C-alpha positions as CSV (number, residue, x, y, z in Angstrom):
1,M,112.3,60.9,70.7
2,T,114.4,63.1,68.4
3,I,116.3,66.3,69.3
4,M,113.8,68.3,67.4
5,D,110.9,66.8,69.4
6,M,112.7,67.7,72.6
7,L,113.4,71.2,71.4
8,G,109.8,71.7,70.4
9,Q,108.6,70.3,73.8
10,S,111.0,72.6,75.7
11,G,109.8,75.6,73.7
12,V,106.2,74.9,74.5
13,L,107.0,74.4,78.2
14,A,109.0,77.7,78.3
15,M,106.2,79.6,76.7
16,L,103.7,78.1,79.1
17,G,105.9,79.2,82.0
18,V,106.2,82.7,80.7
19,C,102.5,82.9,80.2
20,V,101.8,81.6,83.7
21,V,104.2,84.2,85.3
22,F,102.8,87.0,83.1
23,G,99.2,86.1,84.1
24,F,100.1,85.9,87.8
25,L,101.8,89.3,87.7
26,L,98.9,90.9,85.7
27,M,96.5,89.5,88.3
28,L,98.6,90.9,91.1
29,V,98.7,94.4,89.6
30,I,95.0,94.3,89.1
31,I,94.3,93.2,92.7
32,I,96.7,95.8,94.1
33,T,95.1,98.6,92.1
34,I,91.6,97.6,93.3
35,F,92.7,97.5,96.9
36,G,94.5,100.8,96.5
37,K,91.4,102.5,95.2
38,F,89.3,100.9,97.9
39,F,91.5,101.9,100.7
40,A,92.1,105.4,99.3
41,H,88.4,106.1,99.5
42,T,87.9,104.5,102.9
43,A,91.0,105.9,104.6
44,D,90.7,108.9,106.9
45,E,93.4,111.6,106.6
46,S,94.3,111.4,110.3
47,S,94.9,107.6,110.1
48,I,97.4,108.1,107.3
49,S,99.6,110.9,108.9
50,L,102.4,109.9,111.2
51,P,102.5,111.3,114.7
52,A,105.0,114.1,115.3
53,K,108.0,113.3,117.4
54,P,108.5,115.4,120.5
55,A,111.1,118.1,120.4
56,A,113.1,116.5,123.1
57,D,113.7,113.4,120.9
58,N,114.8,115.6,118.0
59,A,117.2,117.4,120.2
60,K,118.7,114.1,121.4
61,V,119.1,112.9,117.9
62,V,120.8,116.2,116.8
63,A,123.1,116.0,119.7
64,A,124.1,112.4,119.0
65,I,124.8,113.2,115.3
66,T,126.8,116.3,116.2
67,A,128.9,114.3,118.7
68,A,129.5,111.5,116.2
69,V,130.6,114.0,113.5
70,N,132.9,115.8,115.9
71,Q,134.5,112.5,117.0
72,Y,135.0,111.5,113.4
73,Q,136.6,114.8,112.5
74,N,138.9,114.9,115.5
75,R,140.1,111.3,115.3
76,T,143.9,110.6,115.1
77,E,145.2,108.4,112.4
């Protein structure tokens, strides 16, 4: 087998690999698009929205962030 035969064979294999990957990605995009359209029509608005956090949780988070910022600003170097 000559070097030109091996280069030709490697080129064919490379193109085959590129085509297989491109085909798989194209198929994946088509499937995701179909599922997206299907679930967009069947989804209920209340099932998509996230539940609101209670105000007490928000106050705790704000207090923790404020304490962390104050501690960072008042640290001694």
